[in-house]
C-alpha positions in Angstrom: 39.0 125.1 122.9 36.1 125.2 125.3 33.9 126.8 122.7 34.8 124.2 120.1 34.3 121.3 122.0 30.6 122.2 122.8 29.9 122.7 119.0 31.0 119.0 118.4 30.2 117.4 121.3 27.7 114.8 120.4 24.3 114.8 122.1 22.9 112.1 123.7 19.6 110.6 123.0 17.3 110.7 119.4 17.9 112.8 116.4 18.2 116.7 116.9 17.6 118.3 114.2 19.2 121.5 115.3 22.4 119.9 116.0 22.4 117.7 112.8 24.8 119.0 110.3 22.6 117.5 107.6 19.4 119.3 108.6 17.2 121.0 107.0 17.5 118.2 104.4 17.2 119.5 100.6 17.5 116.5 98.2 17.7 119.0 95.4 20.6 121.3 96.7 24.0 121.4 95.8 26.7 124.1 97.2 29.4 125.3 95.3 32.4 123.3 94.7 34.7 122.2 98.0 38.1 122.9 97.6 40.1 120.2 99.7 43.2 119.3 101.0 44.7 119.0 97.5 43.8 122.2 96.6 45.6 123.7 99.4 47.4 127.2 97.8 49.0 129.8 100.0 48.8 133.0 97.2 45.0 132.4 97.1 44.6 132.0 101.0 46.4 135.6 100.9 44.3 136.7 98.3 41.3 135.9 100.2 42.7 137.4 103.5 42.8 140.8 101.3 39.3 140.5 100.2 38.0 140.9 103.8 40.7 143.8 104.3 43.2 141.5 106.6 45.9 143.3 104.8 49.7 141.6 104.3 51.0 145.0 104.7 49.7 145.6 108.0 51.7 142.8 109.3 55.3 143.6 107.9 56.8 143.8 110.7 59.9 146.7 110.8 63.4 146.3 112.4 66.2 148.6 112.5 68.5 145.7 113.0 66.9 143.1 109.9 65.0 145.4 108.1 61.3 144.7 107.1 60.0 140.6 108.0 58.2 139.3 105.4 54.3 137.9 106.7 53.0 134.6 104.7 49.9 133.4 104.7 49.5 129.9 107.0 46.2 127.7 106.6 45.2 126.9 110.2 43.0 123.7 108.7 46.6 122.8 106.5 45.2 121.3 103.5 48.2 118.8 102.9 49.2 117.9 106.5 45.9 117.9 108.0 42.5 118.0 105.9 44.2 115.2 103.4 45.0 113.0 106.5 41.6 112.9 107.3 40.0 111.2 104.2 36.9 110.1 106.1 35.9 113.5 106.4 37.1 115.0 102.8 34.5 112.1 101.9 31.7 114.6 102.9 33.0 117.5 101.5 32.8 116.4 97.6 30.3 114.5 95.9 30.3 110.9 94.5 32.8 110.5 91.6 35.4 113.1 92.9 38.2 111.7 94.8 39.7 113.0 97.9 43.3 114.0 98.7 44.8 110.7 98.5 42.0 108.6 95.9 39.0 108.1 98.3 35.6 108.3 97.0 33.4 111.4 97.9 30.3 110.3 99.5 27.9 113.3 98.1 24.7 113.5 96.6 23.5 116.2 94.3 27.0 118.3 94.5 29.7 119.1 96.8 29.3 121.0 100.2 30.7 123.6 98.9 33.8 124.4 101.8 37.1 126.0 100.7 40.6 125.0 102.5 42.0 128.1 101.3 38.9 130.7 102.4 39.5 133.9 104.6 38.1 131.9 107.7 40.7 129.8 107.3 43.7 131.7 107.2 45.9 133.7 109.1 49.4 136.4 108.3 52.4 135.2 110.1 56.0 136.6 110.6 58.6 134.9 108.3 62.0 135.6 107.1 63.7 139.3 106.6 63.5 140.4 103.3 67.2 141.1 103.4 67.8 137.1 103.2 66.1 136.5 101.0 66.3 136.7 96.7 64.3 139.8 95.6 65.1 142.5 92.8 68.9 141.7 94.2 71.0 138.3 95.8 71.3 139.1 99.7 75.1 139.0 100.7 73.7 136.5 103.1 70.7 134.1 102.6 68.4 131.9 105.2 68.7 128.8 103.2 71.2 126.5 103.2 73.2 127.8 99.8 75.8 124.6 100.4 74.3 123.1 97.7 73.5 126.3 95.1 77.5 126.6 95.7 78.7 123.0 94.9 76.7 123.4 91.6 78.4 126.9 91.0 82.5 126.6 91.7 83.1 129.4 89.8 80.9 131.6 91.6 80.8 134.0 94.1 80.2 131.4 97.2 77.0 132.4 99.0 77.1 133.0 102.9 74.3 131.3 105.0 72.9 132.2 107.9 73.8 130.3 111.2 71.0 128.5 113.0 72.0 131.0 116.1 71.3 134.0 114.4 68.1 132.5 112.9 66.6 132.0 116.1 67.1 135.5 117.4 66.0 136.8 114.2 62.9 134.7 114.5 62.6 135.7 118.7 62.7 139.1 117.9 59.6 139.6 115.6 57.5 137.1 117.4 58.3 138.8 120.7 57.1 142.0 119.4 54.2 141.0 116.8 53.1 138.0 118.6 52.3 135.3 116.3 54.2 132.4 115.9 57.4 132.3 112.9 56.5 130.9 109.9 59.1 128.6 108.1 59.7 125.0 107.4 57.4 122.0 107.7 54.7 122.0 110.4 54.9 118.6 111.0 58.2 117.5 112.1 58.7 120.1 114.8 58.6 119.2 118.4 57.0 115.9 119.9 53.7 114.6 119.1 52.1 116.0 122.5 53.1 119.5 121.3 52.9 119.5 117.5 50.6 121.3 116.2 49.7 119.4 113.4 48.8 116.2 115.5 46.3 118.3 117.3 44.5 119.9 114.5 44.1 116.5 113.1 43.1 115.2 116.5 40.0 118.0 116.5 39.3 117.4 113.0 38.6 114.3 113.9 36.3 114.9 116.8 34.0 116.8 113.7 34.8 113.6 111.6 32.9 111.7 114.4 30.3 114.3 114.8 29.1 113.7 110.7 29.3 110.4 111.1 27.1 110.4 114.2 24.5 112.5 112.3 24.6 110.5 109.1 23.8 107.3 110.7 20.7 108.4 112.4 19.8 111.3 110.3 16.3 110.6 108.6 17.4 111.0 105.0 14.9 108.7 103.5 11.6 109.3 102.2 9.9 107.0 104.8 12.1 108.9 107.8 14.9 106.7 108.0 18.6 107.2 108.1 20.3 106.0 104.5 22.7 103.5 105.2 24.6 103.7 102.2 25.9 106.5 100.2 25.4 109.1 98.0 24.4 111.1 101.4 22.6 114.5 101.4 25.4 117.1 101.4 25.6 117.7 105.4 26.1 122.0 104.6 26.4 122.9 108.6 29.8 121.1 108.7 31.3 124.1 107.6 30.2 126.2 110.0 32.0 123.6 112.3 35.2 124.1 109.7 35.6 127.6 110.4 34.9 127.4 113.9 37.8 124.9 114.4 39.7 127.6 112.0 39.2 130.1 114.7 40.5 127.4 117.3 43.4 127.0 115.9 44.5 130.7 115.3 44.4 131.2 118.9 46.7 128.3 119.4 49.4 131.0 117.1 49.0 133.8 118.8 49.5 135.7 122.3 52.4 135.8 124.1 55.3 133.3 123.7 55.1 131.8 126.8 51.1 131.1 126.1 51.9 128.9 123.6 51.2 125.0 123.5 51.5 123.8 120.2 54.0 125.1 117.4 54.4 125.1 113.4 58.1 125.9 113.8 60.8 125.4 115.7 61.7 128.9 116.5 58.2 129.3 118.0 59.0 126.0 120.0 62.4 127.1 121.4 60.8 130.8 122.0 58.0 129.3 123.9 60.9 127.4 126.3 62.7 130.3 126.5 60.1 132.4 127.9 58.9 129.6 130.0 61.6 128.7 131.4 
């Protein structure tokens, strides 16, 4: 956390070009298209992780009781739950004429800054449900997900069994304790309390980048007379990409290590596992 805070610490005094995300100003340069919160795709993230040699197959934990556990690509800066909620920052990633995830207006010209929420830097493989409890070439005897709705819709077919919560916890604990990464299943935003929820924490850290970019937008001499621009469009702050990558690295650290060291959680399984070891 300390290294990230140092990166986004707003300096005192006049404009500092070495820290300014807008500098050096290039009025003609447009980055590649940005992919923001609404473009969040786990499959694309997984492909991008594979492309840098971080293979999914290397994260498929084998257990004598539960077989092979699946692995899922997790966005450190979650597109819909985190980046989309910080619309002010999204506006600094896209050009005028484009919309943020929630319908706000882009602020840049001549083009996007080129950030990709699905980039490999923003991804990490996390353990998830064992394949034996998931639909595959054949239906499992017992399912991870609640099957009561399916049973109601198909009264004449053989009833499906659903794993009990205690069994799920035992299964999730086994892999987390071995691979020392949080279990990836279920919505992240509803876990625990605000003070230990991963999404709440990530939004708070992302807002530090927003404050940093906004600060420099107000003092960076973008106009031809060396004065700050007071109204959009602004030139792309290409330096923000490195800040977002640094945040992704910072967030991924929160999801790894011995369970008793975890402080923010993306699943109730991870929260319960950490509490067990802390007690």
